[in-house]
C-alpha positions as CSV (number, residue, x, y, z in Angstrom):
1,M,-2.1,102.4,166.9
2,S,-3.3,105.7,165.7
3,K,-4.3,105.7,162.0
4,S,-2.0,108.7,161.5
5,N,0.9,107.5,163.5
6,F,2.5,104.5,161.7
7,E,5.4,103.8,159.5
8,L,5.4,101.2,156.7
9,T,8.5,99.2,155.8
10,A,9.4,98.7,152.2
11,T,8.0,95.1,152.5
12,E,4.7,96.4,154.0
13,W,4.4,98.9,151.1
14,T,4.8,96.1,148.6
15,I,2.0,94.1,150.3
16,I,-0.4,96.9,151.0
17,K,-0.2,98.2,147.4
18,A,-1.1,94.8,146.1
19,I,-4.0,94.6,148.6
20,W,-5.3,98.1,147.6
21,E,-5.6,96.9,144.1
22,K,-8.0,94.1,145.0
23,E,-9.5,93.8,148.4
24,P,-10.6,91.8,150.2
25,C,-8.1,89.1,149.2
26,T,-6.3,86.1,150.5
27,A,-2.6,85.5,151.3
28,P,-2.4,83.1,148.3
29,D,-3.8,85.9,146.1
30,I,-1.1,88.3,147.2
31,Q,1.7,85.7,147.0
32,Q,0.7,84.9,143.5
33,K,0.5,88.5,142.5
34,L,3.9,89.3,143.9
35,A,5.6,86.0,142.9
36,K,7.5,87.3,139.9
37,T,8.9,90.4,141.7
38,T,9.6,89.0,145.2
39,E,9.8,85.2,145.0
40,W,8.2,85.1,148.4
41,T,6.6,81.8,149.5
42,Y,3.1,81.6,150.7
43,S,4.2,81.2,154.3
44,T,6.4,84.3,154.1
45,V,3.5,86.3,152.7
46,R,1.0,85.0,155.3
47,T,3.5,85.8,158.1
48,L,4.0,89.3,156.8
49,M,0.3,89.9,156.4
50,D,-0.5,88.5,159.9
51,R,2.2,90.9,161.3
52,M,0.5,93.8,159.5
53,V,-2.8,92.7,161.1
54,A,-1.1,92.9,164.5
55,K,0.2,96.4,163.7
56,G,-3.3,97.6,162.7
57,L,-2.4,98.0,159.0
58,L,-4.6,95.2,157.8
59,R,-7.8,93.5,158.9
60,A,-8.3,89.7,158.7
61,E,-11.7,88.1,158.5
62,K,-12.1,84.3,158.7
63,Q,-14.8,82.9,156.4
64,R,-14.9,79.2,156.9
65,N,-11.4,78.0,156.1
66,I,-10.3,81.2,154.2
67,T,-8.9,84.3,155.7
68,L,-9.7,87.5,153.8
69,Y,-7.5,90.5,154.3
70,S,-8.4,94.2,153.8
71,S,-6.5,97.4,154.5
72,E,-7.1,99.3,157.7
73,I,-5.4,102.3,156.3
74,T,-6.1,104.3,153.1
75,Q,-3.5,105.1,150.5
76,L,-3.7,108.8,151.5
77,Q,-3.1,107.9,155.2
78,A,0.0,105.9,154.2
79,Q,1.3,108.6,152.0
80,R,0.8,111.3,154.6
81,S,2.5,109.2,157.2
82,E,5.5,108.6,154.9
83,L,5.7,112.3,154.1
84,R,5.6,113.2,157.9
85,Y,8.4,110.7,158.5
86,A,10.6,112.2,155.7
87,L,9.8,115.7,156.9
88,K,10.7,114.9,160.5
89,N,13.8,112.8,159.8
90,A,15.4,114.3,156.7
91,F,14.4,118.0,157.1
92,N,14.1,118.3,160.9
93,G,10.4,119.2,160.5
94,A,11.1,122.2,158.3
95,L,8.6,122.1,155.3
96,T,10.2,124.9,153.2
97,P,13.6,123.1,152.7
98,M,11.8,119.9,151.8
99,V,9.7,121.6,149.2
100,Q,12.7,123.5,147.9
101,C,14.6,120.2,147.6
102,L,11.8,118.6,145.6
103,L,11.5,121.6,143.3
104,E,15.2,121.7,142.7
105,S,15.7,118.0,142.3
106,E,12.7,117.1,140.1
107,K,12.1,118.1,136.5
108,L,8.7,119.7,136.8
109,T,6.7,120.6,133.8
110,A,5.0,123.9,133.4
111,A,1.6,122.2,134.0
112,E,2.9,120.6,137.3
113,L,4.2,124.0,138.5
114,A,0.9,125.6,137.6
115,E,-0.9,122.9,139.5
116,L,1.3,123.5,142.6
117,E,0.7,127.2,142.4
118,A,-3.0,126.6,142.2
119,L,-2.9,124.3,145.3
120,I,-1.0,127.0,147.2
121,K,-3.4,129.7,146.1
122,N,-6.4,127.5,147.1
123,R,-4.8,126.8,150.5
124,R,-4.3,130.5,151.2
125,K,-8.0,131.1,150.4
126,T,-9.1,128.4,152.8
127,K,-6.8,129.6,155.6
128,A,-8.0,133.2,155.2
129,N,-11.6,132.1,155.8
């Protein structure tokens, strides 16, 4: 699987966010961390994490009788993949309507708007060079 061509399910997002907070970690670590919000059993978490290993989202390393899990993708890679998915499926690949929708639907502060303007200005400079 390409590191830029994957889609995370809502369940996978839940698990990988917990892993990013403290990796490497074990399935019991993750099950315990998520117990209050998900009520998943150890076997459920272990199965989900093993499936994520098979998909190339996680790496599993055996150390004696313990399996340590680490992420194979970064948070930025996951965010970009999610954004590409939304762009492709909700906006037929058209970036301007997507940005327009975000600008119109979110209550942006003056500081956030200024930051967005600065990002666009910066991008124009780097594209001109």
